[in-house]
C-alpha positions in Angstrom: 0.1 0.0 0.2 1.4 3.2 -1.4 0.9 6.3 1.2 -0.1 9.5 0.2 -0.2 12.9 1.7 -2.3 15.2 0.3 -1.7 19.4 0.6 -4.4 21.9 0.8 -5.9 25.3 1.3 -8.3 26.2 4.2 -10.8 25.8 2.1 -10.3 22.3 0.2 -9.5 21.1 4.1 -13.2 22.1 5.1 -11.4 24.7 7.4 -12.9 27.5 5.8 -14.3 30.2 3.1 -12.1 32.3 1.0 -12.5 34.9 4.2 -10.8 32.2 6.9 -7.2 33.6 5.2 -4.9 33.3 8.6 -5.6 29.3 9.4 -2.6 28.2 11.1 -0.7 25.1 9.2 -2.2 21.7 10.8 -2.3 18.0 9.7 -4.4 15.4 10.5 -4.4 11.7 10.0 -8.3 12.0 9.2 -9.1 11.8 5.1 -10.5 15.1 4.5 -11.5 17.9 1.7 -10.8 15.8 -2.2 -9.7 13.0 -0.6 -12.6 11.5 0.4 -13.8 11.6 -3.2 -10.5 10.7 -4.9 -10.5 7.2 -2.3 -12.1 4.9 -4.8 -9.1 6.0 -7.7 -6.5 5.7 -4.8 -8.2 2.7 -3.9 -7.8 0.9 -7.2 -4.2 2.3 -7.1 -3.4 0.4 -3.8 -2.3 4.0 -2.5 -3.9 5.3 0.6 -3.9 8.8 2.1 -2.1 9.1 5.6 -2.0 12.5 5.9 -4.2 15.9 4.9 -2.2 18.9 5.6 -3.5 22.4 5.3 -3.4 26.0 6.2 -4.5 29.5 5.2 -3.7 31.5 2.1 -3.0 34.3 4.0 -1.4 32.3 6.3 0.8 30.7 3.5 1.2 34.4 1.9 2.5 36.0 5.2 5.5 33.9 5.4 5.6 31.6 2.0 9.1 30.2 2.8 8.2 29.3 5.9 5.3 27.1 5.4 7.5 25.4 2.7 9.6 24.4 4.6 7.4 23.0 7.4 5.8 21.3 4.8 8.9 19.9 3.4 10.3 19.0 6.9 6.9 17.1 7.8 7.0 15.0 4.4 10.5 14.0 5.4 9.4 13.2 8.7 6.1 11.0 7.2 7.7 9.4 4.3 4.9 8.8 1.9 5.5 7.4 -1.3 3.8 11.1 -2.9 2.6 13.8 -2.2 -0.5 15.2 -4.1 -0.9 19.4 -4.1 -4.7 20.1 -5.1 -6.4 20.4 -6.8 -6.1 23.9 -6.7 -9.2 24.8 -9.1 -8.6 28.5 -10.4 -7.7 29.4 -6.7 -4.4 31.8 -7.4 -3.0 31.9 -3.9 -3.5 28.1 -3.1 -2.3 27.1 -6.4 1.0 29.1 -5.9 1.5 27.5 -2.8 1.1 23.7 -3.9 3.5 24.5 -6.9 6.1 25.5 -4.3 5.6 23.3 -2.3 5.6 20.2 -4.7 8.5 21.7 -6.0 10.3 22.2 -2.9 9.5 18.6 -2.2 11.0 17.3 -5.2 14.1 19.4 -4.7 14.6 18.1 -1.2 13.4 15.0 -1.0 13.5 11.3 -3.5 9.8 11.5 -2.5 7.6 12.9 -5.9 4.9 15.7 -5.4 2.7 16.9 -8.1 0.1 19.6 -8.4 -3.4 20.0 -10.1 -4.8 23.3 -10.9 -6.9 25.2 -13.6 -5.5 26.7 -16.3 -6.8 30.1 -15.2 -3.5 30.0 -12.9 -1.4 30.3 -15.9 1.5 32.5 -14.2 2.2 29.4 -11.9 2.0 26.9 -14.7 3.9 28.5 -17.2 6.9 28.4 -14.1 6.4 25.1 -12.7 5.2 23.1 -15.4 9.1 22.2 -16.3 9.6 21.7 -12.6 6.9 19.2 -11.6 4.1 18.0 -12.9 0.9 20.0 -12.9 -2.4 17.7 -13.7 -5.1 19.6 -15.7 -8.2 20.0 -13.6 -11.7 22.5 -14.0 -12.0 25.6 -12.7 -14.2 25.8 -9.7 -18.0 24.0 -10.1 -16.9 23.3 -13.6 -17.3 19.7 -15.3 -14.8 17.4 -15.1 -13.3 16.9 -11.4 -13.8 13.3 -11.6 -11.2 12.6 -14.4 -8.6 15.6 -13.1 -8.7 13.3 -9.5 -8.3 10.0 -11.3 -5.6 11.6 -13.2 -3.7 13.0 -10.0 -3.8 9.6 -8.5 -2.5 8.0 -11.9 0.4 10.0 -12.1 1.5 9.5 -8.0 1.1 6.0 -8.3 3.4 5.1 -11.8 6.0 8.2 -10.2 5.5 5.9 -7.2 7.0 3.0 -9.0 9.6 5.1 -10.6 7.7 4.1 -13.6 8.0 6.5 -16.7 5.4 9.0 -17.1 6.1 10.8 -20.4 2.8 9.8 -22.2 0.9 10.3 -19.1 1.9 13.5 -18.4 1.4 14.7 -22.2 -2.3 13.9 -22.2 -3.0 15.0 -19.0 -0.8 17.9 -17.5 0.2 21.1 -18.7 
């Protein structure tokens, strides 16, 4: 069974609304947010969420380097097989946090990490698409979320098994 960590903002974690920006950095072993919808995809890839990490967008923006450092340190401590940052939809600050966290994990560990966001985050996508896999997802409320969640699980599953993802990446990533 491959162990997965999810990284969320306060909205996806169910810890607040878009106005609750200062939710502190927290982690839980409870499966929350989109991970609940992903369980069937995770199970079919022999994957299981072991932790969900989240904070408010404002908390991240107050000290991005510290939040990225702490999440990366937690990942090193828990030693999952992969980290999923997202889905971020069209939330700009969350997409930025997800990309920075995934890039840090890729750079400082041997644990694969990916992000997932919609095309509205073009600045973050152009900055990070050659650094980390960024799975395409719809903007909030649009059709296609289940496909994006399944694609996240496929990509991280293949990366965790050290498989080549070139074709899959061309198909489902930016």
